[in-house]
Biopython code that builds the backbone (N, CA, C, O; Angstrom):
import numpy as np
from Bio.PDB.StructureBuilder import StructureBuilder

atoms = [
    (1, "SER", "N", (7.201, -13.261, -4.437)),
    (1, "SER", "CA", (6.300, -14.239, -3.861)),
    (1, "SER", "C", (5.412, -13.623, -2.783)),
    (1, "SER", "O", (4.280, -14.068, -2.595)),
    (2, "THR", "N", (5.902, -12.614, -2.078)),
    (2, "THR", "CA", (5.074, -12.021, -1.029)),
    (2, "THR", "C", (3.942, -11.183, -1.609)),
    (2, "THR", "O", (2.861, -11.120, -1.023)),
    (3, "SER", "N", (4.170, -10.536, -2.754)),
    (3, "SER", "CA", (3.123, -9.676, -3.302)),
    (3, "SER", "C", (1.909, -10.481, -3.752)),
    (3, "SER", "O", (0.802, -9.944, -3.805)),
    (4, "ALA", "N", (2.096, -11.748, -4.073)),
    (4, "ALA", "CA", (0.957, -12.591, -4.438)),
    (4, "ALA", "C", (-0.007, -12.755, -3.276)),
    (4, "ALA", "O", (-1.180, -13.076, -3.472)),
    (5, "TRP", "N", (0.490, -12.535, -2.065)),
    (5, "TRP", "CA", (-0.342, -12.677, -0.866)),
    (5, "TRP", "C", (-0.713, -11.327, -0.265)),
    (5, "TRP", "O", (-1.226, -11.267, 0.853)),
    (6, "GLY", "N", (-0.460, -10.247, -0.993)),
    (6, "GLY", "CA", (-0.823, -8.922, -0.512)),
    (6, "GLY", "C", (0.101, -8.394, 0.563)),
    (6, "GLY", "O", (-0.277, -7.499, 1.318)),
    (7, "VAL", "N", (1.314, -8.935, 0.648)),
    (7, "VAL", "CA", (2.270, -8.502, 1.663)),
    (7, "VAL", "C", (3.328, -7.644, 0.983)),
    (7, "VAL", "O", (3.908, -8.037, -0.030)),
    (8, "GLU", "N", (3.569, -6.485, 1.545)),
    (8, "GLU", "CA", (4.586, -5.582, 1.012)),
    (8, "GLU", "C", (5.786, -5.625, 1.954)),
    (8, "GLU", "O", (5.733, -5.104, 3.068)),
    (9, "VAL", "N", (6.851, -6.243, 1.500)),
    (9, "VAL", "CA", (8.020, -6.433, 2.355)),
    (9, "VAL", "C", (8.973, -5.258, 2.197)),
    (9, "VAL", "O", (9.305, -4.859, 1.081)),
    (10, "ARG", "N", (9.398, -4.724, 3.295)),
    (10, "ARG", "CA", (10.410, -3.666, 3.323)),
    (10, "ARG", "C", (11.591, -4.233, 4.102)),
    (10, "ARG", "O", (11.703, -4.005, 5.307)),
    (11, "VAL", "N", (12.471, -4.967, 3.429)),
    (11, "VAL", "CA", (13.512, -5.748, 4.083)),
    (11, "VAL", "C", (14.378, -4.942, 5.049)),
    (11, "VAL", "O", (14.641, -5.432, 6.147)),
    (12, "PRO", "N", (14.838, -3.738, 4.710)),
    (12, "PRO", "CA", (15.673, -3.024, 5.694)),
    (12, "PRO", "C", (14.956, -2.774, 7.013)),
    (12, "PRO", "O", (15.600, -2.655, 8.056)),
    (13, "PHE", "N", (13.639, -2.694, 6.976)),
    (13, "PHE", "CA", (12.883, -2.423, 8.189)),
    (13, "PHE", "C", (12.568, -3.694, 8.979)),
    (13, "PHE", "O", (11.893, -3.627, 10.006)),
    (14, "LEU", "N", (13.046, -4.845, 8.516)),
    (14, "LEU", "CA", (12.857, -6.098, 9.248)),
    (14, "LEU", "C", (14.082, -6.453, 10.087)),
    (14, "LEU", "O", (14.103, -7.500, 10.734)),
    (15, "ASP", "N", (15.096, -5.601, 10.085)),
    (15, "ASP", "CA", (16.284, -5.820, 10.909)),
    (15, "ASP", "C", (15.864, -5.882, 12.381)),
    (15, "ASP", "O", (15.117, -5.024, 12.853)),
    (16, "ALA", "N", (16.343, -6.892, 13.099)),
    (16, "ALA", "CA", (15.927, -7.113, 14.489)),
    (16, "ALA", "C", (16.247, -5.917, 15.382)),
    (16, "ALA", "O", (15.430, -5.544, 16.224)),
    (17, "ASP", "N", (17.414, -5.315, 15.214)),
    (17, "ASP", "CA", (17.772, -4.163, 16.042)),
    (17, "ASP", "C", (16.855, -2.973, 15.760)),
    (17, "ASP", "O", (16.439, -2.266, 16.678)),
    (18, "LEU", "N", (16.546, -2.763, 14.484)),
    (18, "LEU", "CA", (15.656, -1.660, 14.130)),
    (18, "LEU", "C", (14.250, -1.912, 14.680)),
    (18, "LEU", "O", (13.605, -0.989, 15.177)),
    (19, "LEU", "N", (13.780, -3.142, 14.593)),
    (19, "LEU", "CA", (12.463, -3.469, 15.143)),
    (19, "LEU", "C", (12.436, -3.250, 16.656)),
    (19, "LEU", "O", (11.461, -2.731, 17.200)),
    (20, "GLU", "N", (13.506, -3.647, 17.322)),
    (20, "GLU", "CA", (13.572, -3.447, 18.772)),
    (20, "GLU", "C", (13.531, -1.959, 19.110)),
    (20, "GLU", "O", (12.830, -1.543, 20.033)),
    (21, "LEU", "N", (14.283, -1.167, 18.360)),
    (21, "LEU", "CA", (14.263, 0.283, 18.570)),
    (21, "LEU", "C", (12.865, 0.849, 18.325)),
    (21, "LEU", "O", (12.361, 1.635, 19.126)),
    (22, "ALA", "N", (12.241, 0.447, 17.213)),
    (22, "ALA", "CA", (10.913, 0.969, 16.875)),
    (22, "ALA", "C", (9.887, 0.611, 17.946)),
    (22, "ALA", "O", (9.021, 1.420, 18.280)),
    (23, "MET", "N", (9.987, -0.595, 18.478)),
    (23, "MET", "CA", (9.027, -1.017, 19.501)),
    (23, "MET", "C", (9.267, -0.325, 20.842)),
    (23, "MET", "O", (8.371, -0.277, 21.684)),
    (24, "SER", "N", (10.474, 0.211, 21.042)),
    (24, "SER", "CA", (10.768, 0.893, 22.302)),
    (24, "SER", "C", (10.296, 2.351, 22.310)),
    (24, "SER", "O", (10.276, 2.990, 23.362)),
    (25, "ILE", "N", (9.922, 2.869, 21.154)),
    (25, "ILE", "CA", (9.472, 4.261, 21.044)),
    (25, "ILE", "C", (8.007, 4.350, 21.473)),
    (25, "ILE", "O", (7.186, 3.509, 21.107)),
    (26, "ASP", "N", (7.703, 5.369, 22.246)),
    (26, "ASP", "CA", (6.338, 5.611, 22.706)),
    (26, "ASP", "C", (5.408, 5.670, 21.486)),
    (26, "ASP", "O", (5.659, 6.450, 20.567)),
    (27, "PRO", "N", (4.345, 4.866, 21.458)),
    (27, "PRO", "CA", (3.446, 4.866, 20.305)),
    (27, "PRO", "C", (2.889, 6.243, 19.957)),
    (27, "PRO", "O", (2.633, 6.520, 18.785)),
    (28, "VAL", "N", (2.698, 7.096, 20.933)),
    (28, "VAL", "CA", (2.179, 8.444, 20.655)),
    (28, "VAL", "C", (3.144, 9.211, 19.752)),
    (28, "VAL", "O", (2.721, 10.018, 18.925)),
    (29, "GLU", "N", (4.441, 8.955, 19.915)),
    (29, "GLU", "CA", (5.443, 9.638, 19.094)),
    (29, "GLU", "C", (5.391, 9.197, 17.635)),
    (29, "GLU", "O", (5.904, 9.889, 16.756)),
    (30, "LYS", "N", (4.780, 8.061, 17.381)),
    (30, "LYS", "CA", (4.679, 7.542, 16.015)),
    (30, "LYS", "C", (3.389, 7.962, 15.326)),
    (30, "LYS", "O", (3.202, 7.692, 14.140)),
    (31, "MET", "N", (2.502, 8.618, 16.058)),
    (31, "MET", "CA", (1.203, 9.011, 15.504)),
    (31, "MET", "C", (1.314, 10.305, 14.693)),
    (31, "MET", "O", (2.006, 11.239, 15.098)),
    (32, "PRO", "N", (0.623, 10.354, 13.539)),
    (32, "PRO", "CA", (0.628, 11.616, 12.799)),
    (32, "PRO", "C", (-0.237, 12.684, 13.460)),
    (32, "PRO", "O", (-0.007, 13.876, 13.262)),
    (33, "ASN", "N", (-1.232, 12.265, 14.243)),
    (33, "ASN", "CA", (-2.112, 13.213, 14.932)),
    (33, "ASN", "C", (-2.208, 12.831, 16.407)),
    (33, "ASN", "O", (-3.248, 12.348, 16.857)),
    (34, "PRO", "N", (-1.124, 13.046, 17.164)),
    (34, "PRO", "CA", (-1.150, 12.644, 18.573)),
    (34, "PRO", "C", (-2.091, 13.516, 19.394)),
    (34, "PRO", "O", (-2.227, 14.709, 19.123)),
    (35, "PRO", "N", (-2.743, 12.926, 20.399)),
    (35, "PRO", "CA", (-3.671, 13.706, 21.224)),
    (35, "PRO", "C", (-2.959, 14.853, 21.940)),
    (35, "PRO", "O", (-1.898, 14.674, 22.538)),
    (36, "GLY", "N", (-3.568, 16.027, 21.862)),
    (36, "GLY", "CA", (-3.031, 17.191, 22.552)),
    (36, "GLY", "C", (-1.821, 17.826, 21.898)),
    (36, "GLY", "O", (-1.215, 18.732, 22.471)),
    (37, "GLN", "N", (-1.456, 17.367, 20.706)),
    (37, "GLN", "CA", (-0.309, 17.940, 19.993)),
    (37, "GLN", "C", (-0.740, 18.327, 18.586)),
    (37, "GLN", "O", (-1.726, 17.801, 18.070)),
    (38, "PRO", "N", (-0.011, 19.239, 17.967)),
    (38, "PRO", "CA", (-0.374, 19.602, 16.588)),
    (38, "PRO", "C", (-0.122, 18.427, 15.638)),
    (38, "PRO", "O", (0.777, 17.619, 15.870)),
    (39, "PRO", "N", (-0.918, 18.336, 14.572)),
    (39, "PRO", "CA", (-0.696, 17.263, 13.591)),
    (39, "PRO", "C", (0.687, 17.377, 12.963)),
    (39, "PRO", "O", (1.244, 18.468, 12.845)),
    (40, "ARG", "N", (1.221, 16.249, 12.568)),
    (40, "ARG", "CA", (2.510, 16.229, 11.865)),
    (40, "ARG", "C", (2.411, 15.283, 10.678)),
    (40, "ARG", "O", (1.489, 14.471, 10.592)),
    (41, "ILE", "N", (3.343, 15.392, 9.792)),
    (41, "ILE", "CA", (3.345, 14.598, 8.574)),
    (41, "ILE", "C", (3.496, 13.107, 8.897)),
    (41, "ILE", "O", (4.114, 12.738, 9.896)),
    (42, "GLU", "N", (2.927, 12.265, 8.045)),
    (42, "GLU", "CA", (3.037, 10.822, 8.239)),
    (42, "GLU", "C", (4.509, 10.417, 8.303)),
    (42, "GLU", "O", (5.359, 10.994, 7.624)),
    (43, "LYS", "N", (4.783, 9.426, 9.122)),
    (43, "LYS", "CA", (6.120, 8.843, 9.257)),
    (43, "LYS", "C", (7.176, 9.896, 9.600)),
    (43, "LYS", "O", (8.308, 9.839, 9.121)),
    (44, "HIS", "N", (6.789, 10.843, 10.424)),
    (44, "HIS", "CA", (7.700, 11.954, 10.730)),
    (44, "HIS", "C", (8.992, 11.476, 11.390)),
    (44, "HIS", "O", (10.052, 12.039, 11.117)),
    (45, "LEU", "N", (8.941, 10.462, 12.245)),
    (45, "LEU", "CA", (10.179, 9.967, 12.886)),
    (45, "LEU", "C", (11.142, 9.385, 11.848)),
    (45, "LEU", "O", (12.346, 9.634, 11.899)),
    (46, "LEU", "N", (10.608, 8.623, 10.924)),
    (46, "LEU", "CA", (11.451, 8.049, 9.866)),
    (46, "LEU", "C", (12.032, 9.166, 8.994)),
    (46, "LEU", "O", (13.206, 9.122, 8.624)),
    (47, "ARG", "N", (11.224, 10.145, 8.674)),
    (47, "ARG", "CA", (11.705, 11.271, 7.869)),
    (47, "ARG", "C", (12.803, 12.041, 8.615)),
    (47, "ARG", "O", (13.803, 12.443, 8.020)),
    (48, "GLN", "N", (12.602, 12.241, 9.936)),
    (48, "GLN", "CA", (13.619, 12.944, 10.725)),
    (48, "GLN", "C", (14.931, 12.164, 10.740)),
    (48, "GLN", "O", (16.010, 12.757, 10.719)),
    (49, "ALA", "N", (14.839, 10.844, 10.776)),
    (49, "ALA", "CA", (16.052, 10.020, 10.795)),
    (49, "ALA", "C", (16.879, 10.213, 9.528)),
    (49, "ALA", "O", (18.104, 10.097, 9.560)),
    (50, "PHE", "N", (16.219, 10.505, 8.422)),
    (50, "PHE", "CA", (16.927, 10.695, 7.149)),
    (50, "PHE", "C", (17.195, 12.163, 6.838)),
    (50, "PHE", "O", (17.754, 12.479, 5.788)),
    (51, "ASP", "N", (16.807, 13.058, 7.733)),
    (51, "ASP", "CA", (16.996, 14.491, 7.530)),
    (51, "ASP", "C", (18.363, 14.905, 8.080)),
    (51, "ASP", "O", (18.491, 15.311, 9.235)),
    (52, "VAL", "N", (19.368, 14.792, 7.227)),
    (52, "VAL", "CA", (20.748, 15.138, 7.594)),
    (52, "VAL", "C", (21.176, 16.278, 6.679)),
    (52, "VAL", "O", (21.670, 16.033, 5.578)),
    (53, "PRO", "N", (20.991, 17.537, 7.126)),
    (53, "PRO", "CA", (21.250, 18.684, 6.242)),
    (53, "PRO", "C", (22.667, 18.741, 5.675)),
    (53, "PRO", "O", (22.852, 19.154, 4.530)),
    (54, "ASP", "N", (23.679, 18.331, 6.463)),
    (54, "ASP", "CA", (25.059, 18.431, 5.988)),
    (54, "ASP", "C", (25.399, 17.368, 4.937)),
    (54, "ASP", "O", (26.290, 17.577, 4.114)),
    (55, "ASP", "N", (24.695, 16.229, 4.961)),
    (55, "ASP", "CA", (24.957, 15.140, 4.024)),
    (55, "ASP", "C", (23.630, 14.431, 3.729)),
    (55, "ASP", "O", (23.426, 13.294, 4.155)),
    (56, "PRO", "N", (22.732, 15.099, 3.001)),
    (56, "PRO", "CA", (21.372, 14.575, 2.834)),
    (56, "PRO", "C", (21.319, 13.266, 2.046)),
    (56, "PRO", "O", (22.025, 13.075, 1.055)),
    (57, "TYR", "N", (20.449, 12.374, 2.530)),
    (57, "TYR", "CA", (20.158, 11.141, 1.793)),
    (57, "TYR", "C", (19.239, 11.438, 0.619)),
    (57, "TYR", "O", (19.367, 10.854, -0.457)),
    (58, "LEU", "N", (18.308, 12.360, 0.850)),
    (58, "LEU", "CA", (17.317, 12.747, -0.151)),
    (58, "LEU", "C", (17.158, 14.261, -0.135)),
    (58, "LEU", "O", (17.354, 14.887, 0.907)),
    (59, "PRO", "N", (16.806, 14.859, -1.265)),
    (59, "PRO", "CA", (16.501, 16.291, -1.249)),
    (59, "PRO", "C", (15.298, 16.545, -0.338)),
    (59, "PRO", "O", (14.389, 15.718, -0.264)),
    (60, "ALA", "N", (15.292, 17.671, 0.346)),
    (60, "ALA", "CA", (14.221, 18.005, 1.300)),
    (60, "ALA", "C", (12.844, 17.953, 0.648)),
    (60, "ALA", "O", (11.878, 17.538, 1.288)),
    (61, "GLU", "N", (12.737, 18.370, -0.621)),
    (61, "GLU", "CA", (11.422, 18.372, -1.271)),
    (61, "GLU", "C", (10.895, 16.950, -1.497)),
    (61, "GLU", "O", (9.687, 16.751, -1.625)),
    (62, "ILE", "N", (11.783, 15.975, -1.547)),
    (62, "ILE", "CA", (11.363, 14.570, -1.648)),
    (62, "ILE", "C", (11.087, 14.018, -0.248)),
    (62, "ILE", "O", (10.054, 13.393, -0.009)),
    (63, "LEU", "N", (12.015, 14.256, 0.661)),
    (63, "LEU", "CA", (11.918, 13.715, 2.019)),
    (63, "LEU", "C", (10.657, 14.179, 2.744)),
    (63, "LEU", "O", (10.039, 13.401, 3.470)),
    (64, "TRP", "N", (10.278, 15.417, 2.555)),
    (64, "TRP", "CA", (9.169, 15.984, 3.325)),
    (64, "TRP", "C", (7.885, 16.152, 2.522)),
    (64, "TRP", "O", (6.942, 16.784, 2.999)),
    (65, "ARG", "N", (7.827, 15.595, 1.306)),
    (65, "ARG", "CA", (6.591, 15.715, 0.534)),
    (65, "ARG", "C", (5.505, 14.816, 1.133)),
    (65, "ARG", "O", (5.790, 13.803, 1.773)),
    (66, "GLN", "N", (4.274, 15.213, 0.908)),
    (66, "GLN", "CA", (3.143, 14.434, 1.416)),
    (66, "GLN", "C", (3.018, 13.147, 0.620)),
    (66, "GLN", "O", (3.265, 13.120, -0.585)),
    (67, "LYS", "N", (2.631, 12.082, 1.307)),
    (67, "LYS", "CA", (2.410, 10.807, 0.639)),
    (67, "LYS", "C", (1.254, 10.952, -0.340)),
    (67, "LYS", "O", (0.316, 11.714, -0.107)),
    (68, "GLU", "N", (1.336, 10.213, -1.434)),
    (68, "GLU", "CA", (0.274, 10.220, -2.437)),
    (68, "GLU", "C", (-0.423, 8.870, -2.443)),
    (68, "GLU", "O", (0.181, 7.842, -2.137)),
    (69, "GLN", "N", (-1.689, 8.887, -2.791)),
    (69, "GLN", "CA", (-2.368, 7.628, -3.028)),
    (69, "GLN", "C", (-1.737, 6.987, -4.256)),
    (69, "GLN", "O", (-1.207, 7.680, -5.124)),
    (70, "PHE", "N", (-1.796, 5.672, -4.325)),
    (70, "PHE", "CA", (-1.206, 4.977, -5.467)),
    (70, "PHE", "C", (-1.735, 5.531, -6.779)),
    (70, "PHE", "O", (-0.968, 5.754, -7.716)),
    (71, "SER", "N", (-3.037, 5.753, -6.850)),
    (71, "SER", "CA", (-3.628, 6.232, -8.093)),
    (71, "SER", "C", (-3.106, 7.613, -8.465)),
    (71, "SER", "O", (-2.986, 7.932, -9.648)),
    (72, "ASP", "N", (-2.794, 8.439, -7.463)),
    (72, "ASP", "CA", (-2.267, 9.769, -7.757)),
    (72, "ASP", "C", (-0.867, 9.684, -8.342)),
    (72, "ASP", "O", (-0.475, 10.518, -9.159)),
    (73, "GLY", "N", (-0.113, 8.669, -7.919)),
    (73, "GLY", "CA", (1.258, 8.520, -8.405)),
    (73, "GLY", "C", (1.341, 7.985, -9.815)),
    (73, "GLY", "O", (2.236, 8.373, -10.566)),
    (74, "VAL", "N", (0.419, 7.092, -10.201)),
    (74, "VAL", "CA", (0.492, 6.481, -11.533)),
    (74, "VAL", "C", (-0.507, 7.077, -12.505)),
    (74, "VAL", "O", (-0.400, 6.868, -13.714)),
    (75, "GLY", "N", (-1.467, 7.808, -11.998)),
    (75, "GLY", "CA", (-2.474, 8.415, -12.857)),
    (75, "GLY", "C", (-3.724, 7.561, -12.942)),
    (75, "GLY", "O", (-3.659, 6.333, -12.880)),
    (76, "TYR", "N", (-4.848, 8.214, -13.083)),
    (76, "TYR", "CA", (-6.120, 7.503, -13.117)),
    (76, "TYR", "C", (-6.325, 6.746, -14.419)),
    (76, "TYR", "O", (-7.081, 5.775, -14.451)),
    (77, "GLY", "N", (-5.673, 7.167, -15.487)),
    (77, "GLY", "CA", (-5.816, 6.477, -16.774)),
    (77, "GLY", "C", (-5.405, 5.023, -16.681)),
    (77, "GLY", "O", (-6.022, 4.157, -17.302)),
    (78, "TRP", "N", (-4.373, 4.753, -15.914)),
    (78, "TRP", "CA", (-3.884, 3.392, -15.738)),
    (78, "TRP", "C", (-4.934, 2.554, -15.025)),
    (78, "TRP", "O", (-5.188, 1.412, -15.408)),
    (79, "ILE", "N", (-5.535, 3.108, -14.007)),
    (79, "ILE", "CA", (-6.558, 2.388, -13.240)),
    (79, "ILE", "C", (-7.797, 2.177, -14.106)),
    (79, "ILE", "O", (-8.392, 1.100, -14.084)),
    (80, "ASP", "N", (-8.183, 3.184, -14.857)),
    (80, "ASP", "CA", (-9.333, 3.034, -15.754)),
    (80, "ASP", "C", (-9.078, 1.941, -16.789)),
    (80, "ASP", "O", (-9.995, 1.202, -17.147)),
    (81, "SER", "N", (-7.837, 1.834, -17.274)),
    (81, "SER", "CA", (-7.543, 0.792, -18.262)),
    (81, "SER", "C", (-7.649, -0.597, -17.639)),
    (81, "SER", "O", (-8.042, -1.544, -18.320)),
    (82, "LEU", "N", (-7.303, -0.738, -16.347)),
    (82, "LEU", "CA", (-7.476, -2.030, -15.673)),
    (82, "LEU", "C", (-8.956, -2.378, -15.540)),
    (82, "LEU", "O", (-9.345, -3.530, -15.725)),
    (83, "LYS", "N", (-9.771, -1.390, -15.221)),
    (83, "LYS", "CA", (-11.215, -1.632, -15.131)),
    (83, "LYS", "C", (-11.786, -2.008, -16.490)),
    (83, "LYS", "O", (-12.647, -2.883, -16.578)),
    (84, "ASP", "N", (-11.317, -1.359, -17.548)),
    (84, "ASP", "CA", (-11.771, -1.692, -18.899)),
    (84, "ASP", "C", (-11.362, -3.114, -19.277)),
    (84, "ASP", "O", (-12.141, -3.840, -19.896)),
    (85, "LEU", "N", (-10.154, -3.513, -18.909)),
    (85, "LEU", "CA", (-9.682, -4.872, -19.181)),
    (85, "LEU", "C", (-10.577, -5.890, -18.475)),
    (85, "LEU", "O", (-10.968, -6.896, -19.066)),
    (86, "ALA", "N", (-10.894, -5.626, -17.220)),
    (86, "ALA", "CA", (-11.760, -6.528, -16.464)),
    (86, "ALA", "C", (-13.140, -6.610, -17.108)),
    (86, "ALA", "O", (-13.714, -7.693, -17.216)),
    (87, "GLU", "N", (-13.661, -5.488, -17.526)),
    (87, "GLU", "CA", (-14.987, -5.463, -18.168)),
    (87, "GLU", "C", (-14.983, -6.295, -19.450)),
    (87, "GLU", "O", (-15.971, -6.961, -19.761)),
    (88, "ALA", "N", (-13.878, -6.259, -20.191)),
    (88, "ALA", "CA", (-13.782, -7.008, -21.444)),
    (88, "ALA", "C", (-13.567, -8.508, -21.214)),
    (88, "ALA", "O", (-14.023, -9.324, -22.014)),
    (89, "GLN", "N", (-12.885, -8.874, -20.142)),
    (89, "GLN", "CA", (-12.520, -10.279, -19.941)),
    (89, "GLN", "C", (-13.468, -11.040, -19.026)),
    (89, "GLN", "O", (-13.546, -12.265, -19.117)),
    (90, "VAL", "N", (-14.182, -10.361, -18.156)),
    (90, "VAL", "CA", (-15.071, -11.032, -17.208)),
    (90, "VAL", "C", (-16.511, -10.777, -17.635)),
    (90, "VAL", "O", (-16.977, -9.638, -17.631)),
    (91, "THR", "N", (-17.209, -11.844, -18.002)),
    (91, "THR", "CA", (-18.582, -11.706, -18.481)),
    (91, "THR", "C", (-19.561, -11.639, -17.308)),
    (91, "THR", "O", (-19.216, -11.947, -16.167)),
    (92, "ASP", "N", (-20.782, -11.229, -17.621)),
    (92, "ASP", "CA", (-21.828, -11.213, -16.601)),
    (92, "ASP", "C", (-22.096, -12.626, -16.094)),
    (92, "ASP", "O", (-22.376, -12.825, -14.912)),
    (93, "GLU", "N", (-22.009, -13.605, -16.992)),
    (93, "GLU", "CA", (-22.215, -14.998, -16.589)),
    (93, "GLU", "C", (-21.127, -15.448, -15.608)),
    (93, "GLU", "O", (-21.410, -16.169, -14.651)),
    (94, "MET", "N", (-19.907, -15.029, -15.843)),
    (94, "MET", "CA", (-18.815, -15.361, -14.920)),
    (94, "MET", "C", (-19.091, -14.762, -13.547)),
    (94, "MET", "O", (-18.867, -15.412, -12.525)),
    (95, "MET", "N", (-19.578, -13.524, -13.522)),
    (95, "MET", "CA", (-19.887, -12.877, -12.244)),
    (95, "MET", "C", (-21.025, -13.611, -11.524)),
    (95, "MET", "O", (-21.015, -13.723, -10.299)),
    (96, "GLU", "N", (-22.001, -14.107, -12.283)),
    (96, "GLU", "CA", (-23.100, -14.851, -11.668)),
    (96, "GLU", "C", (-22.590, -16.120, -10.985)),
    (96, "GLU", "O", (-23.164, -16.567, -9.992)),
    (97, "GLY", "N", (-21.513, -16.697, -11.517)),
    (97, "GLY", "CA", (-20.942, -17.910, -10.940)),
    (97, "GLY", "C", (-19.768, -17.644, -10.011)),
    (97, "GLY", "O", (-19.058, -18.575, -9.631)),
    (98, "ALA", "N", (-19.555, -16.401, -9.644)),
    (98, "ALA", "CA", (-18.386, -16.046, -8.822)),
    (98, "ALA", "C", (-18.379, -16.786, -7.491)),
    (98, "ALA", "O", (-17.323, -17.227, -7.037)),
    (99, "ALA", "N", (-19.532, -16.928, -6.866)),
    (99, "ALA", "CA", (-19.592, -17.590, -5.556)),
    (99, "ALA", "C", (-19.271, -19.079, -5.665)),
    (99, "ALA", "O", (-18.753, -19.670, -4.718)),
    (100, "ARG", "N", (-19.573, -19.687, -6.807)),
    (100, "ARG", "CA", (-19.214, -21.100, -6.989)),
    (100, "ARG", "C", (-17.710, -21.256, -7.222)),
    (100, "ARG", "O", (-17.078, -22.162, -6.679)),
    (101, "ARG", "N", (-17.154, -20.373, -8.026)),
    (101, "ARG", "CA", (-15.722, -20.472, -8.309)),
    (101, "ARG", "C", (-14.890, -20.045, -7.109)),
    (101, "ARG", "O", (-13.859, -20.649, -6.815)),
    (102, "PHE", "N", (-15.333, -19.016, -6.424)),
    (102, "PHE", "CA", (-14.609, -18.472, -5.266)),
    (102, "PHE", "C", (-15.533, -18.513, -4.046)),
    (102, "PHE", "O", (-16.068, -17.480, -3.644)),
    (103, "PRO", "N", (-15.724, -19.685, -3.458)),
    (103, "PRO", "CA", (-16.690, -19.777, -2.354)),
    (103, "PRO", "C", (-16.296, -18.960, -1.126)),
    (103, "PRO", "O", (-17.167, -18.510, -0.383)),
    (104, "HIS", "N", (-15.017, -18.766, -0.906)),
    (104, "HIS", "CA", (-14.569, -17.954, 0.230)),
    (104, "HIS", "C", (-14.397, -16.512, -0.234)),
    (104, "HIS", "O", (-13.536, -16.220, -1.065)),
    (105, "ASN", "N", (-15.206, -15.624, 0.297)),
    (105, "ASN", "CA", (-15.133, -14.195, -0.013)),
    (105, "ASN", "C", (-15.192, -13.949, -1.520)),
    (105, "ASN", "O", (-14.220, -13.457, -2.094)),
    (106, "PRO", "N", (-16.294, -14.273, -2.168)),
    (106, "PRO", "CA", (-16.381, -14.107, -3.617)),
    (106, "PRO", "C", (-16.232, -12.644, -4.036)),
    (106, "PRO", "O", (-16.683, -11.744, -3.328)),
    (107, "PRO", "N", (-15.605, -12.411, -5.173)),
    (107, "PRO", "CA", (-15.417, -11.029, -5.636)),
    (107, "PRO", "C", (-16.748, -10.381, -5.991)),
    (107, "PRO", "O", (-17.647, -11.031, -6.524)),
    (108, "ALA", "N", (-16.858, -9.102, -5.691)),
    (108, "ALA", "CA", (-18.096, -8.355, -5.935)),
    (108, "ALA", "C", (-18.042, -7.537, -7.224)),
    (108, "ALA", "O", (-19.071, -7.048, -7.691)),
    (109, "THR", "N", (-16.859, -7.387, -7.796)),
    (109, "THR", "CA", (-16.724, -6.608, -9.033)),
    (109, "THR", "C", (-15.968, -7.429, -10.071)),
    (109, "THR", "O", (-15.290, -8.404, -9.745)),
    (110, "LYS", "N", (-16.100, -7.016, -11.317)),
    (110, "LYS", "CA", (-15.378, -7.711, -12.385)),
    (110, "LYS", "C", (-13.869, -7.547, -12.217)),
    (110, "LYS", "O", (-13.102, -8.461, -12.519)),
    (111, "GLU", "N", (-13.456, -6.400, -11.744)),
    (111, "GLU", "CA", (-12.026, -6.174, -11.521)),
    (111, "GLU", "C", (-11.507, -7.133, -10.450)),
    (111, "GLU", "O", (-10.450, -7.740, -10.619)),
    (112, "ALA", "N", (-12.241, -7.270, -9.360)),
    (112, "ALA", "CA", (-11.830, -8.189, -8.301)),
    (112, "ALA", "C", (-11.823, -9.631, -8.805)),
    (112, "ALA", "O", (-10.934, -10.406, -8.452)),
    (113, "TYR", "N", (-12.805, -9.994, -9.628)),
    (113, "TYR", "CA", (-12.874, -11.336, -10.201)),
    (113, "TYR", "C", (-11.631, -11.607, -11.054)),
    (113, "TYR", "O", (-11.028, -12.677, -10.964)),
    (114, "LEU", "N", (-11.261, -10.643, -11.870)),
    (114, "LEU", "CA", (-10.092, -10.786, -12.741)),
    (114, "LEU", "C", (-8.832, -11.042, -11.908)),
    (114, "LEU", "O", (-8.059, -11.948, -12.220)),
    (115, "TYR", "N", (-8.621, -10.258, -10.861)),
    (115, "TYR", "CA", (-7.435, -10.426, -10.016)),
    (115, "TYR", "C", (-7.454, -11.767, -9.295)),
    (115, "TYR", "O", (-6.437, -12.458, -9.237)),
    (116, "ARG", "N", (-8.613, -12.136, -8.742)),
    (116, "ARG", "CA", (-8.707, -13.422, -8.044)),
    (116, "ARG", "C", (-8.368, -14.566, -8.985)),
    (116, "ARG", "O", (-7.660, -15.501, -8.612)),
    (117, "GLY", "N", (-8.872, -14.487, -10.190)),
    (117, "GLY", "CA", (-8.577, -15.537, -11.175)),
    (117, "GLY", "C", (-7.100, -15.604, -11.491)),
    (117, "GLY", "O", (-6.541, -16.693, -11.620)),
    (118, "MET", "N", (-6.460, -14.451, -11.617)),
    (118, "MET", "CA", (-5.009, -14.430, -11.907)),
    (118, "MET", "C", (-4.226, -15.123, -10.813)),
    (118, "MET", "O", (-3.338, -15.926, -11.098)),
    (119, "PHE", "N", (-4.544, -14.822, -9.563)),
    (119, "PHE", "CA", (-3.774, -15.375, -8.460)),
    (119, "PHE", "C", (-4.130, -16.828, -8.204)),
    (119, "PHE", "O", (-3.261, -17.623, -7.847)),
    (120, "GLN", "N", (-5.375, -17.181, -8.379)),
    (120, "GLN", "CA", (-5.774, -18.570, -8.138)),
    (120, "GLN", "C", (-5.192, -19.490, -9.199)),
    (120, "GLN", "O", (-4.800, -20.616, -8.893)),
    (121, "ASP", "N", (-5.132, -19.030, -10.434)),
    (121, "ASP", "CA", (-4.635, -19.860, -11.526)),
    (121, "ASP", "C", (-3.121, -19.880, -11.626)),
    (121, "ASP", "O", (-2.558, -20.703, -12.347)),
    (122, "ALA", "N", (-2.455, -18.981, -10.909)),
    (122, "ALA", "CA", (-0.982, -18.880, -11.015)),
    (122, "ALA", "C", (-0.282, -20.069, -10.377)),
    (122, "ALA", "O", (0.947, -20.137, -10.381)),
]
sb = StructureBuilder()
sb.init_structure("model")
sb.init_model(0)
sb.init_chain("A")
sb.init_seg("    ")
for serial, (resi, resn, name, xyz) in enumerate(atoms, 1):
    if name == "N":
        sb.init_residue(resn, " ", resi, " ")
    sb.init_atom(name, np.array(xyz, "f"), 0.0, 1.0, " ", f" {name:<3s}", serial, name[0])
structure = sb.get_structure()
């Protein structure tokens, strides 16, 4: 239900004690590029918390790998197929009427129109 609203829930990270701990950490320590310090990998504090060499939660090559864009993880072919689907299902006439159907923040592309229609009609 949360993904329909664009919210990505990470339930273990909503624990009140963990949130209190996270909020008590100096924000500079959470930055990947803190001022006056060398750059570090994204989410380095979280990665360090799981870096237990004697009893690893994850192999080091997984734990310390660079984050990928979503498209890099699933491949561009998948994204291209979604664009092709939108092109086939959303007509130019539908796009001309997008502002009438979606008066608040009307979609600017056929792909966006397709997604808006899916969520609005659900």
